N, C-alpha and C positions, 0 to 999 in steps of 0.2 A: 653766271649764279649768287642765286639771294643770299645776301648776307644775311647770321644769325647772329643773335644777341647771347651770351653764354653766359654763367658765374665764373669764378675765378676756378673752384678743383675742376667743373667741368674743365675749364680750358686746356689743364693738365691729361688730360685724358686719349690725345698723341702721342704726348711722348711717355706718359707709363707704361701704355701698350708697347712701344720701341723697347724703353727696358724690361718688358715680358721676356721679348725675342732674346735681347741678352740672357735673358732669366732662366729660357726653356733649354736652350744649348746646354747643355750638362743633363739635365734631364734627355735629352734626344740621346748622346752620346747613352749614355747607360742602360737608355730602353735600348737600342739597336744593338750593342752587345751585351746584351741578355739576349736575345733574338740573332744572336751573328751569326747562323746560318741562312734564314730569310725566308719567306717574306716577313719583316719584318712589319704586320697592324699596329702596335701602336706607336714606334716610334716615324712610323708614315703618318697617324694624326699627327703628331705634336709637330713634326716638321706643315702639314698640312694648316693647322693652326697660324704657324709661325709666317707662313705666307696671306694665309686670312689679316693677319692682323697689320701687316706690311702692307695689305687695302688699306684700309678699315682708318687704321693711322690718318696715312696720306690726305683720305677723303677728308676724316672730319676735320682734319690739320684747313685743308684746301674752304670747305667748305662754311667753319667757326671763323678762318680765317685768324688760326693762332700758327701759323708758320714760324717754326721759334731759326736762331742761329742752331740749338744746339739741336734740335729736329732735323733741320738738313743733314744734321754731318752723322750722327748717332743712324739716324732711322735708314741711309745708306750702308754704313758700318754695321748691324746691328745683320742686311741680309751678308751683306760678306760674312759674316765672320758663321752664322747659321751654313751657308750653303757650300764653304768653304769647306768647314766639322765634317758635313755630310760629305763632299768629296773626297777628303783625305780619308776618312773612316772606309767608304764603300770600295777604296782604293785598296787599303790594307783588309777588307774583306771578301777584295776579290770577285764583288761584285761590277768592278769598270776595271775596266783595263788603265796604267799609270800615266798614258800621256795625259789623262782625262787629268790631271796636278796640276797641269795650265793655267788651267783656272788662278792657282797661289799666282804665278806668277803675272799676268794680267792683271790679277784684288794689287798686289806687294806697291807693284806699279801707281796701277791708282792714287792706291794711298798715303806713296812714298809722292807722287807730285802732286796729291794735294797740298799734303805738308808745305811742300815749296812754292805753292801757287796762292795759298790759303794766306799767305803776309802779306800779299802783294793786290791786295782785294782780290782778288778773283773768284768771282761769286757762282759760285757750285749749283751747276742746274743739271738735273737730269732727263736726258734725253728722251724720244718715244723710243724710238731701238732699245735703251738701256732698259727701259720699263719693264719691253714686249722680253728681252731678252731675260731682266730679271722672274717674270715671270713663269717664263718658258722653263728654265731652270727649276723654278719652285717646281712646278708641273711634273717635269720627266723623271728628276729624285727623286718625288714623292713617288710617281710611278715605278720606279727600280726599288724604291725600298719597301714594295708590296706586294712586289710583283717574285716569282717564282727566279732563280739563280738560270741564265741562259736564255732570259726572255729576249727578247732582239728588239723591239717597238720601243721600249723604256731607253738602249742604250740613242740605237736614235733617233731619237728627239729630244737624248741629252747632247747629244754631237748638234745637231741643228742648233740646237743654242747657244750654246758655248762658242759656235762659229759667230752668230751674234752679237753674243757679248766683246768678242773678239771686235771684231767691225766698229762696235759702237766707245769701246778704249778706247779705238783707233780715232774715231770723232772728238771724242773727249780729249783727248791729246792733241788734234789738229786744230781744235780752239781754242784750248787755251794756249796754243803757242798764233795763232792767228791777234789772242785777243791781250793779251801782256804784251808790253813794251818791250823792247830786247836788251 
C-alpha cells in the first residue's frame, strides 16, 4: 500500500470517526426506543453508519500510516459498545432471544483480558476472523433493526456471526496465552 503524507489535522480523522461512533450510541438508543415496535429504519441507518465508519477509520489509518495506540484500543471498544448496546436493546424489545446476551459475556472476557495483558506489553491485533465476525454482526443486527419482528433470516445471520465472534474470542485468548510468559 502506498504511503500518503497527510497534514496533522487530517491525521486525526480516523480517531475522530471512532469518537463519532461512541457519540452515536445515545442517538441510536433514542431512535430505537422511539421506534420500539420495529422495524426502525432511523436506528438502522445510524447503526449502518457506525459500521461504515468502523471500516473507514481503519482503512484511513492504515493508508495514511497513522495508526495510534488510542485507535487500537478505542476502535474495537467502540464497535463492542455499539454492538452490545444494540443486542441488549433488541433482547429487551423481544427482537432477539435472551441467549443473544452471550455476546456481552464474550466482550467482557475480552475487555477484562485485555486489561490484564496490556500492562505486559501484549500487542493487540484484530484477526481476520474477528473482523469478519464484527462486520457480520453489524450487518445481521442492522437487518434485524430494519425488518419486521419474526423475520427469520436476519436472526439466522446473527447466530452465524455470533458463533464466529465466539470462535475469534477463543483465538485471541489462545494467542495471548501462547505469547505471554507464564
